[in-house]
N, C-alpha and C positions, 0 to 999 in steps of 0.2 A: 855390574861387577858381580862375578861369581864368588859366593862365599863358600869356603871349604867346609866339608862335612867329614866327620870321622865316627865310626862305630866303635865305641869303647869296649864292647863285649867280644869283639873278634880276638881270638887267641893269636899268639905269635908262632912262627914256624920253628924257631930254635928255642927249645925249652930247657936247654942245659944251663943257661944263665938266667937269673932273675932280670926282668926288664924294668927299667925306670925311665919313663918317657914324659918329658915336660910338655904339657898341652898348652899352657898359657903362663906367661910371666909378665908381671907388671910390678911397679914399685910397691913393696910390702906384701906381695902375694905371689905364690907359685902354685899352679894346679898340675898335678902329676897323676899319670896312670901307672900302676905297678902291676906286673903280671908275674905271679909266682907259681912254681910247679913243684910242690913238695919242698920248697926252700924254707929255711929257718935261720934265725940269728945264730951264729956259731956259739958253742958253749962258753959260758963265762963272759960273753960280751953283752953290752947294753947300749941302747940308743939314749943319748943325753943331749938333746937338741936345744939350741938357744932360741928357738922359735916355737910357737904353738902349731899344732897339726890336728886337723879334723879329718877323719878317715871314714869312708863309706864303702862297705863290702858290696860289690856288684855281682860277683859270681864266685863259686867255690866256697871255701871256708878257711878260717884261720883260728889259731889259739894264741892269745896275747898274755904275756906275764907283765904285770904292772908292779913295780917295786913298792912294797909296803902294803899290798893288797893280798889277803890270804888265798883267794881263789883265782884260778885262771879265767880269762874271758874268752868265750867261744863266739866268734863272729860268723854269722850266716848272711846270705844275700838280704839286703835291706837294712842290716845293722850298721850303726854309726857310733863313733866314739871320739871324744875330744881329748887330746893328749896335750896338756899344758907344757909350756917351755920348762925344761929341766926335770920333767917327770920321767924318770928312767923307766924304760920299757924294752921288751924284746919279743920277737916273734918266735913262739915255741914250736909251732908247726903250721904248715899250709896243706891244703888238700892234695892227696896223692892220686886221686881218680880223675880230676879235671882241673883246668887252670883256675887259680884264684886271681880275681881281678879286683883291684882296689882303686878307689878314687881318693887321692890325698890332696888336701888343701893346706899348704904351709903359709902361715902369715905371722906378721910382726905387728902387734897392737900398739907399739910405742910410736 
């Protein structure tokens, strides 16, 4: 049986829209690749998820704003952050020079 392979660092052809690609989904967990190209959360909007999310920056860079934290968080390749359920956050900016590639693991610990 041939097992499929995928290179997560390959950029996407159409960069006008942010790409959200589910790589794996099982009960209680979803692994997602996100490709951003200068995208950010629209002004005044926040993510308020009912699940935990662990994010690893693979390429590019991003700036996150976490509600209640005084400083913005800059993510560079190799950086990871755990975003607990209902911890409001937003993407303030992503790299304008190259694709920003995230690996996000969404899970429910209950």
